C-alpha positions in Angstrom: 9.5 15.1 -2.7 9.6 12.5 0.0 11.1 9.1 -0.5 9.2 5.9 0.3 10.3 2.2 0.5 7.9 -0.2 -1.2 8.9 -3.6 0.1 7.6 -6.8 -1.4 6.6 -9.5 1.1 7.5 -13.0 0.2 6.0 -15.9 2.2 8.3 -18.8 2.9 6.7 -22.1 1.9 4.1 -20.5 -0.4 3.5 -22.6 -3.6 6.0 -21.8 -6.3 4.8 -19.9 -9.4 4.8 -21.6 -12.7 7.5 -20.5 -15.2 4.8 -18.7 -17.2 3.5 -16.9 -14.2 7.0 -15.9 -13.1 7.8 -14.6 -16.5 4.6 -12.6 -16.6 5.5 -11.0 -13.2 9.0 -10.2 -14.4 7.5 -8.5 -17.5 4.9 -6.6 -15.5 7.5 -5.4 -13.0 9.8 -4.2 -15.9 6.8 -2.3 -17.3 6.2 -0.7 -13.8 9.9 0.2 -13.5 9.7 1.9 -16.9 6.6 3.8 -15.8 8.3 4.9 -12.5 11.3 6.1 -14.4 9.3 8.0 -17.0 7.3 9.7 -14.1 10.5 10.7 -12.3 9.5 8.7 -9.3 12.2 6.0 -9.7 15.1 6.2 -7.2 16.3 2.5 -6.9 14.9 -1.0 -7.0 16.0 -4.6 -6.6 15.0 -8.1 -6.1 16.6 -10.2 -3.3 17.7 -13.8 -3.1 15.9 -16.0 -0.5 16.2 -15.1 3.2 18.3 -18.3 3.6 21.1 -16.5 1.8 21.3 -13.7 4.4 24.1 -13.0 6.8 23.6 -11.0 10.0 26.4 -8.8 11.4 25.9 -7.4 14.9 28.0 -5.6 17.4 29.5 -7.8 20.1 31.4 -5.7 22.6 34.4 -4.3 20.6 34.0 -6.9 17.9 31.3 -8.2 15.7 29.4 -11.5 15.5 28.6 -12.9 12.0 25.8 -15.5 11.7 24.2 -17.2 8.7 20.6 -16.8 8.0 18.0 -14.1 8.3 17.8 -11.7 11.3 14.3 -12.7 12.1 12.8 -16.2 12.4 9.8 -15.6 10.3 7.9 -17.1 7.4 7.7 -13.6 5.8 10.7 -11.8 4.4 11.4 -9.0 2.0 11.8 -10.4 -1.5 12.5 -7.1 -3.3 11.9 -3.4 -3.1 11.5 -0.1 -4.8 12.7 3.3 -3.4 10.6 6.0 -4.9 10.0 9.7 -4.7 6.4 10.8 -4.2 4.7 14.0 -3.2 2.8 12.3 -0.4 1.6 9.0 1.0 -1.4 8.9 -1.3 0.9 9.0 -4.3 3.2 6.4 -2.8 0.1 4.2 -2.2 -1.0 4.5 -5.8 2.5 3.3 -6.9 2.2 0.4 -4.4 -1.1 -0.6 -5.8 0.5 -0.9 -9.2 3.5 -2.7 -7.7 1.3 -5.4 -6.0 -0.5 -6.0 -9.2 2.8 -6.2 -11.1 4.6 -8.6 -8.8 1.6 -10.5 -7.4 2.8 -10.1 -3.8 1.9 -7.8 -0.9 3.7 -4.5 -0.9 4.4 -2.5 2.3 4.8 1.2 2.1 7.1 3.1 4.5 8.4 6.7 4.4 12.0 7.4 5.0 12.9 9.6 7.9 13.6 13.1 6.9 17.0 14.5 7.5 17.8 17.7 9.3 17.4 19.7 6.1 13.9 18.3 5.4 
């Protein structure tokens, strides 16, 4: 099986969800996580703190430069993700369709590169 990253796009400055809407999304995502695990498609998942909490580390000659804030200056950032196993892109897209309904945000699907053994 191939692995796919399902990343949740969060838009900076978008209206905040009500507490009830946020709780409903958490419950729906928990249900999806259970479904992924039961189907054997679950690899790993997690939610991320806002992009403002990011730190960027980059090579700078022989040393490194550490800066606060996200790598890109953008209004859209990854807010969370799933790593799943799926037979093909179509199956990954079916999981992404469930994911976007569960979390209420756009979900990008990207396959992982295959290693030398794959």
